[in-house]
VMD Tcl script that draws the C-alpha trace (Angstrom):
set ca {
  {7.51 22.45 -92.22}
  {4.18 22.88 -90.39}
  {2.56 24.05 -93.63}
  {3.74 20.88 -95.41}
  {2.32 18.75 -92.59}
  {-0.98 20.63 -92.98}
  {-1.02 19.80 -96.71}
  {-0.26 16.14 -95.94}
  {-3.12 16.00 -93.44}
  {-5.42 17.62 -96.01}
  {-4.45 14.99 -98.56}
  {-5.10 12.20 -96.04}
  {-8.50 13.73 -95.30}
  {-9.37 13.62 -98.97}
  {-7.92 10.11 -99.36}
  {-10.02 8.64 -96.55}
  {-13.25 10.27 -97.77}
  {-12.57 9.34 -101.38}
  {-11.52 5.78 -100.54}
  {-14.69 5.27 -98.47}
  {-16.82 6.60 -101.34}
  {-14.93 4.87 -104.18}
  {-13.06 1.79 -102.86}
  {-11.93 0.83 -106.37}
  {-11.22 3.95 -108.47}
  {-10.21 1.69 -111.36}
  {-13.91 1.00 -111.97}
  {-14.56 4.71 -112.55}
  {-11.92 4.83 -115.29}
  {-13.16 1.84 -117.27}
  {-14.28 2.88 -120.72}
  {-15.38 -0.70 -121.33}
  {-16.72 -2.61 -118.28}
  {-15.04 -5.83 -119.44}
  {-11.60 -4.32 -120.11}
  {-8.53 -4.99 -118.01}
  {-6.16 -2.07 -117.61}
  {-2.55 -2.98 -118.24}
  {-1.20 -0.35 -115.82}
  {-2.25 0.45 -112.23}
  {-1.00 4.02 -112.56}
  {-4.08 5.77 -114.07}
  {-6.36 4.73 -111.20}
  {-3.70 5.49 -108.57}
  {-2.94 8.95 -109.98}
  {-6.65 9.68 -110.24}
  {-7.22 8.77 -106.59}
  {-4.09 10.67 -105.50}
  {-4.95 13.92 -107.29}
  {-8.67 13.77 -106.47}
  {-7.89 13.19 -102.79}
  {-5.46 16.10 -102.72}
  {-7.89 18.58 -104.29}
  {-10.80 17.39 -102.15}
  {-8.73 17.52 -98.97}
  {-7.39 21.02 -99.65}
  {-10.94 22.24 -100.31}
  {-12.44 20.74 -97.15}
  {-9.63 21.55 -94.72}
  {-9.36 25.12 -96.01}
  {-13.06 25.69 -95.45}
  {-12.98 24.08 -91.99}
  {-10.01 26.22 -90.99}
  {-11.73 29.35 -92.28}
  {-15.00 28.60 -90.47}
  {-13.25 27.81 -87.17}
  {-11.17 30.99 -87.42}
  {-14.23 33.09 -88.25}
  {-16.13 31.65 -85.29}
  {-13.21 32.27 -82.90}
  {-12.22 35.72 -84.17}
  {-14.29 37.85 -81.79}
  {-13.70 35.60 -78.79}
  {-9.89 35.68 -78.98}
  {-7.73 38.58 -77.76}
  {-5.70 40.58 -80.28}
  {-2.52 38.77 -79.21}
  {-3.91 35.36 -80.28}
  {-4.49 34.98 -84.01}
  {-7.61 32.95 -84.93}
  {-5.61 30.90 -87.45}
  {-3.34 29.64 -84.66}
  {-6.22 28.13 -82.70}
  {-8.11 26.97 -85.80}
  {-5.08 25.15 -87.22}
  {-4.35 23.52 -83.87}
  {-7.92 22.26 -83.71}
  {-7.86 20.97 -87.29}
  {-4.45 19.29 -87.06}
  {-4.96 17.68 -83.64}
  {-8.38 16.38 -84.67}
  {-7.04 15.11 -87.99}
  {-4.07 13.31 -86.42}
  {-6.36 11.69 -83.83}
  {-8.90 10.56 -86.42}
  {-6.21 9.24 -88.76}
  {-4.58 7.34 -85.91}
  {-7.86 5.63 -85.05}
  {-8.67 4.98 -88.69}
  {-5.35 3.39 -89.58}
  {-5.20 1.34 -86.39}
  {-8.62 -0.12 -87.19}
  {-7.61 -0.70 -90.77}
  {-4.44 -2.37 -89.48}
  {-2.44 -0.12 -91.74}
  {-4.21 -1.45 -94.81}
  {-3.46 1.78 -96.66}
  {-3.63 0.41 -100.19}
  {-0.62 -1.75 -99.36}
  {-1.30 -4.10 -102.22}
  {-0.95 -1.28 -104.72}
  {2.58 -0.23 -103.88}
  {4.38 -3.41 -105.02}
  {2.32 -3.40 -108.22}
  {3.21 0.25 -108.89}
  {6.90 -0.39 -108.27}
  {6.93 -3.51 -110.45}
  {5.21 -1.61 -113.27}
  {8.03 0.96 -113.19}
  {10.65 -1.77 -113.25}
  {8.95 -3.49 -116.18}
  {8.68 -0.20 -118.06}
  {4.88 0.11 -118.30}
  {4.72 2.59 -115.42}
  {7.88 4.50 -116.30}
  {6.05 6.74 -118.79}
  {3.74 7.89 -115.98}
  {6.69 8.75 -113.76}
  {8.20 10.76 -116.62}
  {4.84 12.43 -117.18}
  {4.59 13.49 -113.53}
  {8.15 14.86 -113.62}
  {7.34 16.77 -116.82}
  {4.17 18.38 -115.42}
  {5.89 19.22 -112.14}
  {8.78 20.88 -113.99}
  {6.43 22.79 -116.29}
  {4.25 23.92 -113.38}
  {7.26 24.98 -111.31}
  {8.71 27.02 -114.18}
  {5.43 28.76 -115.00}
  {4.51 29.64 -111.42}
  {7.98 30.51 -110.14}
  {9.03 32.42 -113.25}
  {6.04 34.76 -113.03}
  {6.04 35.24 -109.24}
  {9.05 34.84 -106.97}
  {10.83 36.29 -103.97}
  {14.39 37.50 -103.46}
  {15.24 38.57 -99.96}
  {12.49 40.86 -98.70}
  {11.05 41.64 -102.14}
  {8.21 39.98 -104.05}
  {8.53 40.12 -107.83}
  {5.50 39.69 -110.10}
  {6.04 39.55 -113.85}
  {4.61 42.19 -116.16}
  {1.94 39.82 -117.49}
  {0.57 38.91 -114.04}
  {1.21 41.71 -111.55}
  {-2.24 43.23 -112.14}
  {-4.01 40.16 -110.80}
  {-1.43 39.64 -108.09}
  {-2.57 42.88 -106.49}
  {-5.71 41.22 -105.07}
  {-3.99 37.83 -104.72}
  {-1.24 39.09 -102.40}
  {-3.61 41.49 -100.61}
  {-6.08 38.72 -99.78}
  {-3.28 36.40 -98.68}
  {-1.89 39.01 -96.28}
  {-5.35 40.07 -95.05}
  {-5.87 36.70 -93.34}
  {-2.30 35.91 -92.26}
  {-1.15 39.38 -91.15}
  {-4.59 40.81 -90.43}
  {-7.88 39.41 -89.18}
  {-10.16 39.62 -92.19}
  {-13.33 38.37 -90.51}
  {-15.98 39.23 -91.53}
  {-14.20 38.99 -94.85}
  {-13.84 42.05 -97.07}
  {-12.04 42.81 -100.31}
  {-8.86 44.66 -99.22}
  {-8.93 47.12 -102.12}
  {-12.60 47.99 -101.53}
  {-13.17 47.53 -97.81}
  {-16.46 47.94 -96.02}
  {-18.73 46.28 -98.58}
  {-18.24 42.55 -98.09}
  {-16.65 40.44 -100.81}
  {-18.13 39.24 -104.09}
  {-14.88 37.57 -105.22}
  {-14.29 33.80 -104.89}
  {-11.45 34.16 -102.40}
  {-11.19 30.81 -100.63}
  {-8.24 29.57 -102.68}
  {-6.28 32.60 -101.47}
  {-7.36 31.85 -97.93}
  {-5.56 28.52 -98.43}
  {-2.47 30.49 -99.53}
  {-2.87 32.79 -96.52}
  {-3.04 29.85 -94.15}
  {0.13 28.32 -95.59}
  {1.82 31.72 -95.24}
  {0.67 31.91 -91.64}
  {2.09 28.40 -91.08}
  {5.50 29.78 -92.05}
  {5.84 29.16 -95.77}
  {7.44 32.14 -97.55}
  {4.90 34.25 -99.44}
  {6.15 33.03 -102.84}
  {5.73 29.38 -101.84}
  {2.45 29.99 -100.02}
  {1.03 31.02 -103.42}
  {3.23 28.98 -105.78}
  {3.00 25.59 -104.05}
  {-0.82 25.34 -104.23}
  {-0.57 26.62 -107.82}
  {1.89 23.87 -108.75}
  {-0.17 21.19 -107.00}
  {-3.31 22.45 -108.75}
  {-1.76 22.41 -112.22}
  {-0.28 18.93 -111.81}
  {-3.51 17.57 -110.28}
  {-5.55 19.12 -113.09}
  {-3.36 17.45 -115.72}
  {-3.69 14.07 -113.99}
  {-7.46 14.44 -113.59}
  {-7.89 15.60 -117.20}
  {-5.80 12.62 -118.29}
  {-7.98 10.35 -116.14}
  {-11.13 11.73 -117.76}
  {-9.55 11.29 -121.20}
  {-8.73 7.67 -120.42}
  {-12.25 7.07 -119.08}
  {-13.93 8.56 -122.18}
  {-11.68 6.98 -124.83}
  {-9.98 3.97 -123.25}
  {-6.66 5.12 -124.75}
  {-3.54 5.90 -122.73}
  {-2.39 8.07 -125.63}
  {-5.17 10.56 -124.85}
  {-4.08 10.55 -121.19}
  {-0.70 11.86 -122.29}
  {-1.73 14.23 -125.09}
  {-4.91 15.94 -123.85}
  {-3.35 18.28 -121.23}
  {-0.65 19.30 -123.72}
  {-3.30 20.41 -126.20}
  {-4.69 22.81 -123.60}
  {-1.40 24.40 -122.56}
  {-0.20 24.53 -126.17}
  {-3.53 25.68 -127.58}
  {-5.01 25.75 -131.06}
  {-5.64 29.21 -132.54}
  {-5.16 31.24 -135.69}
  {-3.22 33.84 -133.66}
  {0.21 32.54 -134.69}
  {-0.64 32.55 -138.39}
  {-2.17 36.05 -138.34}
  {0.92 37.25 -136.48}
  {3.22 35.56 -139.01}
  {1.33 37.14 -141.90}
  {1.67 40.52 -140.18}
  {5.44 40.07 -139.88}
  {5.73 39.15 -143.57}
  {3.63 42.15 -144.61}
  {5.73 44.43 -142.42}
  {8.91 43.14 -144.05}
  {7.43 43.56 -147.53}
  {6.20 47.11 -146.90}
  {9.47 48.23 -145.33}
  {11.51 46.68 -148.11}
  {13.96 45.14 -145.68}
  {14.93 41.59 -144.84}
  {13.25 40.37 -141.67}
  {14.57 37.49 -139.59}
  {11.23 35.80 -138.91}
  {12.59 33.28 -136.43}
  {14.37 36.00 -134.46}
  {11.20 38.10 -134.38}
  {9.16 35.16 -133.10}
  {11.72 34.33 -130.41}
  {11.88 37.97 -129.25}
  {8.14 38.69 -129.27}
  {7.17 40.62 -126.10}
  {3.45 41.28 -126.62}
  {0.61 38.78 -126.83}
  {-0.53 37.91 -130.33}
  {-3.98 37.59 -131.90}
  {-6.53 39.63 -133.78}
  {-9.60 39.39 -131.50}
  {-10.66 41.64 -128.63}
  {-8.40 41.42 -125.57}
  {-5.94 39.03 -127.23}
  {-3.34 41.56 -126.10}
  {-4.17 40.49 -122.51}
  {-3.17 36.89 -123.19}
  {-6.84 36.05 -122.62}
  {-6.75 32.50 -124.00}
  {-3.17 31.31 -123.60}
  {-0.93 29.91 -120.91}
  {-0.75 33.29 -119.20}
  {-4.27 32.64 -117.86}
  {-2.92 29.86 -115.62}
  {-0.04 31.98 -114.34}
  {-2.44 34.85 -113.68}
  {-5.59 33.14 -112.36}
  {-3.93 30.75 -109.94}
  {-7.27 29.50 -108.56}
  {-8.70 28.56 -111.97}
  {-7.12 25.12 -112.39}
  {-7.89 24.25 -108.79}
  {-11.59 24.96 -109.41}
  {-11.56 23.04 -112.70}
  {-9.87 20.08 -110.99}
  {-12.76 19.86 -108.53}
  {-15.25 20.06 -111.41}
  {-13.47 17.17 -113.18}
  {-13.74 15.04 -110.03}
  {-17.52 15.51 -110.03}
  {-17.71 14.62 -113.73}
  {-15.75 11.42 -113.18}
  {-17.97 10.50 -110.23}
  {-21.23 10.85 -112.20}
  {-20.13 9.29 -115.51}
  {-21.09 5.74 -114.39}
  {-24.70 6.96 -114.11}
  {-24.51 8.40 -117.62}
  {-23.10 5.16 -119.02}
  {-25.78 3.06 -117.32}
  {-28.51 5.43 -118.47}
  {-27.37 5.28 -122.09}
  {-27.17 1.49 -121.94}
  {-30.72 1.26 -120.53}
  {-32.16 3.94 -122.84}
  {-33.23 6.01 -119.83}
  {-34.35 8.99 -121.93}
  {-37.26 6.92 -123.26}
  {-38.22 6.10 -119.67}
  {-37.67 9.62 -118.35}
  {-40.67 9.65 -116.03}
  {-40.11 6.14 -114.72}
  {-39.43 6.09 -110.99}
  {-36.54 3.62 -111.27}
  {-34.51 6.00 -113.48}
  {-34.65 8.71 -110.80}
  {-34.05 6.88 -107.54}
  {-30.57 6.07 -106.23}
  {-30.92 2.35 -105.62}
  {-27.46 1.05 -104.73}
  {-25.43 1.97 -101.66}
  {-22.33 2.22 -103.87}
  {-24.05 5.00 -105.85}
  {-25.02 6.82 -102.66}
  {-21.44 6.61 -101.38}
  {-20.12 7.89 -104.70}
  {-22.39 10.90 -104.33}
  {-20.79 12.04 -101.04}
  {-17.52 13.60 -102.34}
  {-19.43 15.16 -105.25}
  {-21.89 16.76 -102.80}
  {-19.04 18.10 -100.67}
  {-17.44 19.68 -103.72}
  {-20.73 21.27 -104.83}
  {-21.29 22.58 -101.31}
  {-17.94 24.34 -101.02}
  {-17.13 25.23 -104.65}
  {-19.08 28.54 -105.05}
  {-16.52 30.75 -103.29}
  {-13.58 28.55 -104.31}
  {-14.19 29.19 -108.00}
  {-17.60 30.40 -109.15}
  {-16.92 30.07 -112.89}
  {-15.93 26.41 -112.47}
  {-19.24 25.80 -110.69}
  {-21.28 27.56 -113.42}
  {-19.47 25.55 -116.10}
  {-20.07 22.28 -114.25}
  {-23.80 22.93 -113.76}
  {-24.22 23.74 -117.45}
  {-22.50 20.49 -118.47}
  {-24.49 18.38 -116.00}
  {-27.92 19.43 -117.33}
  {-27.87 17.49 -120.66}
  {-25.98 14.60 -119.06}
  {-28.72 14.25 -116.43}
  {-31.42 13.84 -119.09}
  {-29.86 10.60 -120.31}
  {-28.51 9.27 -117.00}
  {-29.73 6.88 -114.35}
  {-29.98 8.04 -110.72}
  {-31.28 11.43 -111.85}
  {-32.12 12.28 -108.27}
  {-28.37 12.46 -107.60}
  {-27.98 15.07 -110.37}
  {-30.91 17.04 -108.96}
  {-29.40 16.84 -105.47}
  {-26.04 18.08 -106.75}
  {-27.63 20.99 -108.58}
  {-29.84 22.07 -105.67}
  {-26.91 21.78 -103.25}
  {-24.74 23.98 -105.46}
  {-27.41 26.62 -106.03}
  {-28.47 26.76 -102.37}
  {-24.87 26.95 -101.21}
  {-24.08 29.69 -103.74}
  {-27.05 31.77 -102.59}
  {-26.22 31.31 -98.90}
  {-22.52 32.10 -99.38}
  {-23.29 35.14 -101.54}
  {-25.71 36.43 -98.93}
  {-23.21 35.82 -96.13}
  {-20.11 37.26 -97.80}
  {-21.49 40.09 -99.91}
  {-24.75 40.93 -98.15}
  {-26.92 40.11 -101.16}
  {-26.83 37.42 -103.83}
  {-27.41 39.91 -106.66}
  {-24.12 41.63 -105.82}
  {-22.24 38.53 -106.98}
  {-24.27 37.50 -110.04}
  {-26.26 39.87 -112.26}
  {-27.43 37.76 -115.21}
  {-28.35 39.49 -118.45}
  {-28.86 38.42 -122.05}
  {-25.87 39.55 -124.10}
  {-25.51 38.00 -127.53}
  {-22.08 37.81 -129.12}
  {-19.61 37.81 -126.21}
  {-16.50 39.54 -127.68}
  {-17.37 38.95 -131.34}
  {-17.62 41.89 -133.75}
  {-21.42 41.75 -133.64}
  {-24.23 39.46 -132.48}
  {-24.80 37.63 -135.78}
  {-24.25 33.89 -136.06}
  {-21.53 34.35 -138.69}
  {-19.65 36.84 -136.50}
  {-19.80 34.43 -133.55}
  {-18.63 31.51 -135.72}
  {-15.79 33.62 -137.11}
  {-14.74 34.59 -133.58}
  {-14.78 30.95 -132.44}
  {-12.65 29.88 -135.40}
  {-10.15 32.69 -134.81}
  {-9.82 31.81 -131.12}
  {-9.74 28.01 -131.46}
  {-8.18 27.47 -134.89}
  {-8.86 24.00 -136.28}
  {-10.33 22.72 -133.01}
  {-14.00 23.20 -133.99}
  {-13.69 21.37 -137.37}
  {-11.84 18.52 -135.64}
  {-14.49 18.32 -132.91}
  {-17.14 17.98 -135.62}
  {-15.10 15.15 -137.15}
  {-14.81 13.51 -133.72}
  {-18.55 13.92 -133.16}
  {-19.49 11.83 -136.20}
  {-17.31 8.96 -135.02}
  {-18.98 5.94 -133.44}
  {-20.24 6.22 -129.85}
  {-23.40 7.57 -128.21}
  {-21.59 8.67 -125.06}
  {-19.09 10.62 -127.17}
  {-21.91 12.53 -128.87}
  {-23.69 13.27 -125.59}
  {-20.53 14.54 -123.88}
  {-19.62 16.78 -126.82}
  {-23.15 18.24 -126.89}
  {-22.95 18.80 -123.12}
  {-19.62 20.60 -123.47}
  {-21.16 22.99 -125.98}
  {-23.73 24.14 -123.41}
  {-21.15 26.44 -121.72}
  {-20.05 27.62 -125.19}
  {-23.62 28.64 -126.03}
  {-23.96 30.26 -122.61}
  {-20.73 32.21 -123.17}
  {-22.12 33.84 -126.30}
  {-25.63 34.54 -124.98}
  {-25.50 35.39 -121.25}
  {-23.39 37.67 -119.05}
  {-23.34 37.01 -115.31}
  {-21.25 40.06 -114.41}
  {-20.87 43.63 -115.70}
  {-17.75 42.52 -117.59}
  {-18.67 39.72 -120.01}
  {-14.97 38.96 -120.55}
  {-14.98 36.65 -117.52}
  {-17.06 34.21 -119.60}
  {-13.81 33.21 -121.31}
  {-13.19 30.75 -118.46}
  {-16.31 28.80 -119.46}
  {-15.01 28.50 -123.01}
  {-11.51 27.48 -121.86}
  {-12.97 24.77 -119.61}
  {-15.01 23.28 -122.45}
  {-12.02 23.42 -124.80}
  {-9.96 21.53 -122.21}
  {-12.40 18.60 -122.29}
  {-13.05 18.76 -126.04}
  {-9.31 18.27 -126.50}
  {-9.89 14.71 -125.28}
  {-11.71 13.89 -128.49}
  {-9.13 15.74 -130.58}
  {-6.43 13.54 -129.02}
  {-8.59 10.48 -129.67}
  {-9.08 11.51 -133.31}
  {-5.32 11.91 -133.74}
  {-4.82 8.49 -132.18}
  {-7.29 6.93 -134.63}
  {-5.52 8.53 -137.59}
  {-2.09 7.42 -136.36}
  {-2.91 3.78 -135.76}
  {-2.75 1.12 -138.43}
  {-6.17 0.26 -139.79}
  {-5.38 -3.43 -140.16}
  {-3.67 -5.36 -137.39}
  {-0.53 -6.99 -138.74}
  {1.44 -9.90 -137.45}
  {4.49 -8.93 -135.34}
  {7.00 -9.90 -138.04}
  {4.88 -9.12 -141.07}
  {6.68 -6.54 -143.23}
  {4.91 -3.29 -144.12}
  {4.50 -3.76 -147.88}
  {3.96 -1.05 -150.46}
  {0.23 -1.70 -150.34}
  {0.08 -0.48 -146.74}
  {3.21 1.68 -146.50}
  {2.02 4.66 -148.58}
  {-1.29 5.17 -146.70}
  {0.54 4.70 -143.41}
  {3.11 7.37 -144.29}
  {0.35 9.74 -145.41}
  {-1.46 9.23 -142.10}
  {1.74 9.95 -140.17}
  {2.29 13.14 -142.19}
  {-1.31 14.20 -141.57}
  {-0.87 13.68 -137.82}
  {2.31 15.77 -137.90}
  {0.50 18.61 -139.69}
  {-2.42 18.46 -137.26}
  {-0.14 18.55 -134.22}
  {1.70 21.60 -135.59}
  {-1.56 23.42 -136.34}
  {-2.94 22.54 -132.89}
  {0.11 23.61 -130.88}
  {2.12 26.27 -132.73}
  {0.23 29.22 -131.21}
  {0.70 27.74 -127.75}
  {4.44 27.31 -128.30}
  {4.73 30.97 -129.29}
  {2.71 32.03 -126.23}
  {5.11 30.22 -123.89}
  {7.95 32.17 -125.53}
  {6.00 35.42 -125.07}
  {5.32 34.69 -121.38}
  {9.03 34.09 -120.90}
  {9.98 37.33 -122.65}
  {7.39 39.58 -121.00}
  {8.13 38.40 -117.49}
  {11.83 39.13 -117.69}
  {10.56 42.47 -116.36}
  {8.84 42.49 -112.98}
  {7.07 44.81 -110.57}
  {8.53 44.49 -107.07}
  {7.14 45.26 -103.63}
  {8.79 44.94 -100.24}
  {7.34 42.42 -97.82}
  {8.39 44.22 -94.65}
  {8.54 47.81 -95.79}
  {8.70 50.50 -93.12}
  {5.12 51.45 -94.07}
  {3.77 47.92 -93.63}
  {5.68 47.39 -90.37}
  {4.41 50.68 -88.92}
  {0.82 49.84 -89.86}
  {1.06 46.39 -88.28}
  {2.58 47.83 -85.10}
  {0.21 50.78 -84.66}
  {-3.19 49.66 -85.96}
  {-5.68 46.91 -85.15}
  {-5.47 43.73 -87.27}
  {-9.00 44.36 -88.57}
  {-8.49 48.08 -89.21}
  {-10.06 49.57 -92.33}
  {-8.08 52.13 -94.35}
  {-9.06 54.68 -96.96}
  {-6.04 54.53 -99.26}
  {-4.60 56.24 -102.26}
  {-5.34 54.40 -105.54}
  {-2.80 51.68 -104.67}
  {-2.80 48.51 -106.72}
  {0.09 46.04 -106.40}
  {1.53 47.83 -103.38}
  {3.41 46.96 -100.19}
  {0.69 48.67 -98.13}
  {-1.58 45.67 -98.62}
  {1.07 43.30 -97.26}
  {0.30 44.80 -93.85}
  {-2.91 42.76 -93.91}
  {-5.15 45.82 -93.61}
}
mol new
graphics top color blue
foreach p $ca { graphics top sphere $p radius 0.5 }
foreach p [lrange $ca 0 end-1] q [lrange $ca 1 end] { graphics top cylinder $p $q radius 0.2 }
display resetview
């Protein structure tokens, strides 16, 4: 219960900051400044999800910093998280009490009747169904791959490798006193891993959530918030509610050639063996990840990534908030042809107080994002560079970039002892392609993304300068992925590609919407004559084919995740080993262990 109150207070923190910075979030989502949105739900869901992600980020960092400062001063019998949480929660409740009393409880009261009426009239009901759908999908994915029965934690076969550090970090703060913070599996050398999301999980575990919910609840909230924020960005960039609904689906049911290469393999196997093969049965029983490129057998590009890397969608959600906050500057810059006046003082300065206020939550995110999710920060910085060239208020972009880089250097120095331990950039052409030639890279991209790249090219040639600029900006991380490695293992660059694909899906959804709609507006009772019926049917068939090609690999990957994770690796929460260690060693003790991985030893917090 206390953990849920903590989450509520975090959300209120984000809401107050976000509301002060953006009093009318509807204005951020306007694709056309003169348009009037028929539903209040997009702006409300944007503010709700942005406030939640911002609040969790800020309150987690504040709790961590207070606990770190108090660690040495407190006796062993008093855990730093106890005092830090008391300070945070008492302060938050006091501030909220003063704030709401001064506001006379004007907590967006006017919105609630409008939201309720929109549900009753039917226009808002689709959003309620959408939220229920994403919540159900998120719950199934997170709980199916990691759950608890009695005293045992079960991690599915496709995720238990990554849950070794996840559970170890969670226990190191809640059961131990991991300040100064170290990586539990490699103690004594600081930490180069963006761990703050798992500090959030640790804090919820300390506040009495079961371990499964301490990790699964933030994961569910992150996935749902990401879908709502991605939908908000889609609506802002296209002005179509259809893209709000479809874009997240295109990410979780991804485009790839993997399904078709797997299907061809099954048919060839049946032909060579001379026996009849039940293709549907084989597809439904598949227990290994499909695909023909390097590390496809890891599930490197599919839905398993989000079950495995629980902090990824949380980091991307924060990046999307920043994008939505700076898009008004891009729109104004394009309208005023700012690129032709690049060196003019007025295109750099932040003139309006509303623009300065809007910068505040973006600055906070840039300040605290490096050790929340480093890849999300790298992706965001790469996308912001071309956008800044054409935007107004360029000083705000420069401020965001310098804040992020300075914060990343300071945090790396503080946590790992040296910035170069975290990032070691090197030129590496080709990523995971067969070789470093352009044709090999293009072939790899087409194998991984299927028809997405051709459709993006089709979307690019459609009308709209902002559309072209955003698509070009999203290809900056793609180029970076295939040319630079920031770590010894270049595979981690796949997150940059996934993030760009997530946003590019907006324009795929928009293209599908354009194909689906009737070209000529017809009167309500005007019959669809033969002159228009045939092209309309052909367009509907084309949309059906495109949707199948875009999602069939993703559908198969959900089936595979279900089949693989029937089997789990289990560890005991309160094993005799962990209990003995907690009873007989200091909370900050450092152990030299056997080559343990996902092991109950690390649940001791040492």
